C-alpha positions as CSV (number, residue, x, y, z in Angstrom):
1,M,-67.5,87.2,64.2
2,V,-64.8,86.2,66.5
3,F,-62.5,86.7,63.5
4,K,-64.4,90.6,62.5
5,Q,-63.2,91.5,66.3
6,A,-60.3,89.1,67.4
7,K,-59.0,91.2,63.6
8,T,-60.0,94.8,64.5
9,R,-58.1,94.1,68.2
10,I,-55.5,93.8,65.9
11,V,-55.3,97.1,64.5
12,V,-56.5,98.2,67.8
13,L,-53.0,97.2,69.0
14,I,-51.3,98.1,66.2
15,T,-52.5,101.5,66.6
16,I,-52.1,101.9,69.8
17,F,-48.4,100.3,70.0
18,S,-46.6,100.7,66.5
19,D,-45.4,104.7,67.9
20,N,-43.2,102.4,70.8
21,P,-40.1,102.0,70.0
22,Q,-39.8,99.1,72.4
23,F,-42.2,97.6,69.5
24,R,-40.9,97.8,66.4
25,K,-42.1,95.1,64.6
26,T,-45.5,96.2,64.8
27,G,-44.8,99.7,63.4
28,N,-43.3,97.4,60.4
29,I,-46.6,96.1,60.3
30,A,-48.8,98.9,60.6
31,E,-47.0,99.9,57.5
32,R,-48.1,96.8,55.8
33,L,-51.2,97.3,56.2
34,V,-51.1,101.0,54.9
35,G,-49.5,100.1,52.0
36,A,-52.4,97.2,51.4
37,A,-54.7,99.5,52.1
38,R,-53.2,102.0,48.9
39,E,-52.8,99.1,46.9
40,L,-56.5,98.4,47.4
41,L,-57.8,102.8,47.4
42,N,-56.0,102.7,43.9
43,D,-59.4,100.1,42.5
44,L,-62.2,102.7,42.7
45,T,-64.1,100.6,42.1
46,L,-64.2,99.8,45.9
47,S,-66.1,102.4,49.1
48,V,-63.7,104.1,51.8
49,T,-65.6,101.8,54.1
50,Q,-65.1,98.5,51.9
51,I,-61.8,99.1,51.6
52,G,-62.2,100.1,55.4
53,D,-63.6,96.5,56.8
54,R,-61.1,94.8,54.4
55,L,-58.6,95.2,56.7
56,G,-60.8,94.6,59.8
57,F,-61.8,97.7,60.5
58,E,-64.7,98.2,62.6
59,Y,-65.8,101.1,61.3
60,P,-64.7,103.8,58.3
61,Q,-63.9,106.1,60.2
62,H,-60.8,104.1,62.4
63,F,-59.6,103.1,59.1
64,V,-59.7,107.2,57.6
65,R,-58.0,108.2,61.4
66,F,-55.7,105.6,60.7
67,F,-54.8,106.5,57.6
68,K,-54.6,109.8,58.1
69,R,-52.4,109.8,61.2
70,R,-50.2,107.3,58.4
71,T,-49.9,109.6,56.2
72,G,-51.1,112.7,56.6
73,R,-54.1,111.9,54.1
74,T,-57.9,110.5,54.1
75,P,-58.7,107.8,51.9
76,K,-60.2,110.5,49.6
77,E,-57.4,113.1,49.8
78,Y,-54.6,109.8,48.9
79,R,-57.1,109.1,45.8
80,A,-57.5,112.6,44.9
81,L,-54.0,112.7,44.7
82,S,-53.4,109.5,43.1
83,S,-56.1,109.4,40.0
84,N,-54.4,112.7,38.8
């Protein structure tokens, strides 16, 4: 439980600080997180909720918001486009 809370806090910090130029390294972490999300989204056996959980998001909507902010698409939209 504590580990999951710590992961969630990390994701929140990445989201908050990644747009700040003083925290460029954090932006790189966010890019890696998006890359991992894209990879997991290609596995159609995983739900968006499961992917968000694996990446450390406490709530699925936080993952969806984070992904959309970074890519311009929701995870479902990304899946639909990448499966074509």
